[in-house]
N, C-alpha and C positions, 0 to 999 in steps of 0.2 A: 768261376770267373765273374767279376762284377760287370754288369751291363754298362753301356755308355751312360755317363752322368746325365741325369735329367735336370731341368731347370726348376722343378717344383720343390718348394721348401715346406716341410711338415714338422709340426710340434706335437710331441707325445707327452701327455701329462698323466703320470702313473706313479703311485707311491711304492708299489712293490717292485723293487729294483730288478728282480729276476725277470718279471714280465716286461718291464721297461726295456731291458737289454735285449730280450727276445724280439720285441716289436721293432726296435731300432735296427737290429741285425737283419731282419727280414726286409725291411724297407731300404736300408742302405745297399744290400746285395742286389736290389732291383733298381739301383741308380738314384734313389731319392736323397735329398739333402735333409738331414734329420737333426732337430734339437730336442732335448728332453728336460722335463721339470718334474720334481717329486712332490710338489704341493701347489696349491692354488695361487699363493702369493708370488712364488717364483714364476709360475706360468704367466701371471698378470704382467710382470715386469718384462718378460720376453715378448709377449704380445704387443706391448706398448713400444718396445724398441725395434721389433722386426716386422716384416710383412710376410706372412705365411700364406701358402696356397691351401692349407688344410690343417685342422687341429683335431687330434684324437685324444679325448679326455675321459678318464675314469669318472664314474658318477660320485663315488665316495672318496674324498680326498681330505688331507689335513688342511686346516685354515680356510680354504674356500672349496666348495664342491663343484662338480662338473657343470651343474646348471648355472652357477654364478659365472664360471668361465665362459659358458655359452652366451650369456647375457652381455658380458664385457666384450667378447669377440665381435658380436653382432653390432654393438654400439660403435666400435671402431670401424668396422666394415660390414655392412649388411649382406654383402655377397660372399663373405668368408665362410666356407663350409666347415661344420663341426660334426664329428662322429662321437657319440657317447657310448662308452663300454661299461658294463657292470656285471657283477655276479649276483645281483639282487633284482633280476628282471621281473617286472610285472607289466601287464597290459596298460594299466593306468600310468605307470612311469614312462613307458614308451610313448604313449599318446601325448603326455605332458611335454616330453622332450621335443617331439615333432612339432607341437603347437608353438613352442618357443623358437623354432627355427633350426633344430638339429637336422642334419642331412640323413643320418641313419642311426640305428640303435642296435648295438651288437652285444650278445651275451657271452660271458666267460664260461668255459675256457675258449680262447680265441684260436680259431683254425687259421694258420698263416696263409694258406691258399685262398680261403674265402676273404680274408682281410685284404689281400692284394687285389682281388676282383672288385671289392667295394671301393677301395682307394682309387683304382683306375677309372671306375665308373663316375665317381664324384669329381675327379680332376678333369675328366673329359667333359662333363657337364659345365664345369667352371670355364674351361677353355672355350666352349661354344658361347657362353655368356660374354666373354671378352671379345670374341669375333663379332658378335651382334653389336656391341658398342662401336667397334671399328666400322662395321658396315653402315650403321646409322650415321656416322660422321663422314661417310663417303670416302673411307680409306680402303685401299685395295689389299686383298689378301690372296695368298696362294695362287698367283697368276701362273699359267703355263709358261714354259720357256719362251720369251719374246723372240720374234724373228727379226734378226738384224740383217737387213737386205743390202747386198752390195758385194761386188767382186773386184772393185778397183784396188790398186796396190795400197792406197792410203787407208781404205777400209779393212783390208786384210791385216795391215799393221795394227790398227785399233783393235780388231777382233783377237789378235794374238795377245795383246796387252791385257784384254779382258779375261781371256782364258788363263793367263799366268797369275793374275792377282785374285781372281774369284775364289779359288780354294782356300786362300789365307783369310785372316781376320783383319787385314790391313785396312786403314781408312783410305778411301779413294776420293779424289777431287776431280769431278768431271767438268771440263771447261768447253766452251763453245758458244756460238751465237744462239739467240732464241730460235726455236724451231728445228734445231739439229737432232733432237731426240735424246737428250741427256737422261730423261727418266727411263726411256726404253733401255738404255745401256745399264742404268742402275738396276733395273729389274733383271737384266741378263746376268749381272754379277751376282745378285741374290740367288737366282735360279741355279747357277752353277756352283754355289757355295755349299758348305756343310750345314748351312742354316736354311736350306731350301724348303724344309717342312715347317719352318717358323713363319711368323707374319712378316710381310713387307709393308711398312708404313711410310707413305709419302706425304710430305707437308711442304707447301709452297710458302716460304717465309715472307715473300713479297705480297701475298694475297691476304694476309691476316694483319689487322691493325696492330701497331706497336704495343698498345695497351692490353691486347689480348694474347699475344704470342707466347708470353711466359706461361700463362695458364694452359694454353694449348699444348705446350711441350712438356710441362712438369706437373700439371694438375693442381688441385687444391684440396684443403681439408674443409670439412663442414664448419661453417661459421667464420671462415677466414676473411670474408668480406660480405657486405650487404648483398643478399641474393644467393649466397653459397649455402643452399639448404641441405646439401648432402655432399659427401666426398666425391670428387671426380678424378679419375685416373688420367694422366697426361699421355702423350704419344710415346714417350720413352718407356713407360711401364707397359703400355699396350703392345710394344714391339719386343717384349721380353723373349729371348731365345731366337730372335730374328734380326731384321735389318730395318733401320730407319734412314730415310732419304731426305736430307735437308736441301731442298731446291732453293736457289737464290739465297744462299747463306749470307751473302754480302749485305742483305737488307736487314739483318738483325741489328738491334741496338748494341752498344758496347757492353751494357749490363748483362744482357741475355747471352752475348758472345762469351762472357766470363763464365756463365753457368754451363754452357756447352763445353767449354774447355775443361771444367771440373769433371764432367761426365767422361771425357776422353782420358783424363789423368787418373781419376779415382774410381771410375765406374759406379758412381753414386749420384743420386739426385735428392732434392728436398722439395716436397710439395709446398705451394704457397700456403702459409699459415701452419706449416708442419714444424715439429721440433726434433724429428728423428731423420736420419739419413736412410735412404733406400737403395740397396744394391741393384744395379741393372746390368743385364747381360745382353747387350745389343751391339751390332756392328753399325758404324756410322759411315754413310756415303753422303757426299756433299756435291753441290753443283753451283756454278755461277756463270753468268754471261758477261760479267764485268771483270776488269783487270784488278784482281785482289792485291797484287803488289803495289799498284798505284794507290789503292784504297788504304793500304798500310802506311805508305808515305804521306798521305793526306790526313792520317789520323782517324780514318773512318772505320778501320778494321784492325783488330788486335794482332800484333806481330806474333805473339806466342801462339795464338790460335791458328794463324796462317801456317806456321811451320808444323803444327800438329796435324792439320788436314791435308797438307801438301806433300805427304809421304809418297804417294803414288798418283801423280796427276796424269789424266788422260784427256787429250784434246780431241773433241769430235769435230771433224772437218765440215765446213759449210758445203751445201749441195753444189755450188758453182765450182768447187774444187774436185768434184767427183761426178762429172756429168755422164760418164760411161755407165753409172748406176741408175740413171733416170729411167731407161726402158724397163728395168727390173722392178723399180718402185711403182711405175705406172701400171704394170701388169698386176702387181700385188694389190694396189688400191682399186683397180677396176674389179678384180675378183671380190674384194671386200664389199664394195658398195653395190655391185650388181646383186649380190646375195642379200644385202641389207634391204634394198629397195624392191626385191623380187623381180628384177629385170633380167632379160637374157644378156649374157656377157657380150658386150660389143667389141669390135676390132678398133684399132686406132689408125686413122688415115695418115699416110706418110707425111703430109704437110702439117698435120696436127702434132705429130712427133717432132718434126723439124722445128716447129714453133717452140715446143717445150725445151728442146736441146739448146736452142739459141738464147733462151731467156736466162737472166742472171740470178733469179730466185732469192731475193733479199729475205724472204720469210722462210727459206730453206725447206726441209722435207714437209713441215706442217703446211706451208703454202701450196706445195705440190699436191698434198693430200686433199686440201680444200678445193683446189682446181679440178681434181678428178671427181670428187664428190659432186660438185656442181655440174660437171660435164655429163655424168651419169644421169642426173635429173633432167638436163636439157636435151640430151641426144634423142633423136627420133628413130631412125632405123636401126641397123645393126652396126653402125660405124660412128665413132666419135670424130667429128669434123673440126677443122681449125676454128670455125666460129663458135664451137662449143667450149673452147678453152679460153677462159677469161683471165688473162694475166697481163701485168703491165697496165694496159689501157683499162682494165676492169676497175681500177681505183676511181676512175671518173665515170664509170658505167652506172646508169640507173634507168629504169623503165620509163618510157614516155607513155601517155594515155593510149597511143596506138599499139605499143608493145604488149599491152595487156591482152589484146585479142590474139596474140601469137603464143601465149602461154600454153603449157600442156592442158589437156582436157581434165586430167586428174586433179581434183581440187586440192588434195594434200600436197602434190608436187608443186602446183602453182603457188600455194601458200608458202611453201618452203623457200621458193625462189624469191618471192616478193619480200618475205620477212628478212632473209639474208641480205638482200640489197638495201632495204630501208635501214636495218640496223648498222650495216657496214658504213653506209653513207653518213648517217647521223653521228656515229662514234668517231669517224675520221674527222668530220667537220668540227665537232666539239673539242676533240683533242688538239686540233690545229688552233682553235680560238683560245684555248686555255694553255697553250704552249706545252702540251703533253703532261699537264698536271693531273694525275690520276684522281686524286681526291676531289678536286674542283670539277673535273669532267663528270665524275660519278654524281655529284650533287646536281649538276646541270641536267643530266640524263635521268635523275630521280631513281637511281639504282645504287646498290652497295658497291664499294670498291672491289670486293671479291667477285661480284657478278660481272663488273666491267672487265676485270682482268681475264675472267673466263671467256668472255665474248671476244676480247682482243686475241686470245690464244686460239679460239675456235675458228675465227675468220682470217687468221694470219695477218692481222693489222700490225703495221710497223710502229714501234714507239721508240 
């Protein structure tokens, strides 16, 4: 019985049809997607047209030999692994092949079990390389099942919806105000899906300039523009076999919206500067804190894309609509930050809890988390007091010269408090003066728009 189909695509280049069929059968039985070519020229055309995870090529071939195929494969993609097989093995030939970038060198007759071991080892190495690319770009992979905290009726309903849609491959649109935890729910859907072992790639469409977002999503070919010194994979390719989460999808330009629609309809992409289409196997989850129906009416969002992503909408409720969950969330964040800061876990004074229960939380769960993080830093004994919870009035709160003498003795803690207060105060002030123009505010603050958005999110600042 054939194993579950894998995502890896392999090209076999072998002129002896009997061996070609044997290798193809062995790999297909183990779930790999296999193409074959009987000479070097046919292989060259297939390599140009398709994106392979691995090439297995005979050394002696009609028209072009295995070394030429190795050279052309590496020119197209330096990270593409190639295994050379031959009946004329010598140490000199093996050394030459490895010098030119071959991943391995196998002698005929080929032992099917040994071949499978080599293929699995090579593909696992390539997978790690892709993961490293993701980690370098600060993209999250293989997170454990996120904890969705809440027992209120409205949260139970949302959790039921998540559990129903997660096992399918349906596109999900997560709606809700900023700070409600849309990415957390996206991670939960991924973790509960059949793609759980694949990558989870999250990208905030609002945090990347319009001029760069297409490159970030779809990648580019070498030489496609000035400065493109090598091929770069986009997030859709890096998410192969997993899930891509497009946060704030309403911020995409109409042109990029069209390209995302193509992925949904045809499961293909084209890199910038590329001439061939690339098949992608990804599940798309989207999120927005704006009214996309209104955006469609105003001509800012494509109607056809809206209907494609609105197959299964889930609305995440604001915290003010589930206040019964606040004590559970407070307990969770206290445990988290007590451990992070190496402090004994404090209790919460009843008046402090009352203060939190009566607040309207415009920044939602993110604002609550920020308040608890600050309270853990500020709290002295074993209890969080009402005065340790800065909400509402904290927008106008800043240290006076005398307050400095009341800071914790620990220099790191004191620095964290002052830094948070100064940055929050300055960001809110500049946002007000620029009428919440992110790009203008970032220029005034001398930071990038991405950094500004990250700080706005971190500090629970309303925009």
